[in-house]
C-alpha positions, 0 to 999 in steps of 0.5 A: 058839308065836309067830306073826303071823296075816294073810290077806293074805300074797303067796305066791311064784309058784314055791310048790308046789301044795297037796296037801291031802286032799279033805276040806279043799276045802270048808273056809273059807279059813284065814289064813296064820300067819307065823313068823320064822326060828327060831321054834317052830311046835309043841313036842314033848309039846304036844297035837296036833289040827291039820294044817299046810301050808307056804305059803312058807319051810321047816320043820324037824322035830326031836327033842332026844336025851337027851345034848342033841344034835338029830336032824332027821327031816324038812324041809318046803318050800312046798306040803308038809304036816306035823304028822300024828300017830298019836295026839293028842300031838306027838312032835317039835318043828316050827320055822321055818327062815327066814321062813315062812308056815304055814296051819293046818287044825284037826280037827273034833271027832268027825270021822272023817278016817282015810280022807282022811288015810291017803295023807298018813300013807303018804307020811310013812312012805315018806319016813321009810323013805327017810331011814333008808336014807340014814342007813344008808349009811356014806359021807358023800358018798352021804348028801349026794348023796342029800340033794341029789337029794331036794331037787332032785326036790322042787323040780321037778328044776331045775338050781338048788336052794335050800337054806334050811337051814344046813350044821349042819341038813343035818348033823343030818339026815344024822348028820354033823358040820358039818365033814364036810358042808362038806368034801363040798360042797367035794369035789362042787364041785371035781369039777364036780358042783355049782356054789356060787351062794351059801351057800344056793343051788347049781347041779347041773352033773352030775345023773347023776353026783350021782344015781350017787353017791347010790346 
């Protein structure tokens, strides 16, 4: 794990509010660890025992398949938490997508936090189930539309949506090739559903149409 630790990192004003369990309210402030783009936060098979919150930037959670392909199971944005495991071993890799600040909360030895962590576990299960529903759709447009709707909702429903991940990341998350993802973005743009502001930023022009495509 490569990180630079500091307690004086300024957070963007638009960062989501922390959603940590109440048990951490009285815990002493933890420093923010900085991870450059592409750096590993933890690896599959490493010992678990900490809880992570994205303070700024974005994180991808992925697994390498037997044939060498990468399957991304989740993206985590500012204010969101990750790293919760059912046992004491990490079953996925966690990697910074761009310059990312992460606050690490370590579990106290012998402490029973099952009650406090249950809501996070259930939230993670719900997201995993929603992801499976998206992957079960045969239409590539439906998958990309569902992804954009999800990203919009997680960023407060704003018309302008930031996409820190690459088209390849999106493809590995949705089970599509990078070429298919690019074609769908172009098609949505040509239909006037979205406007491409930059490679990593889009404007949702027709939110209702996008939502209908995702169903």
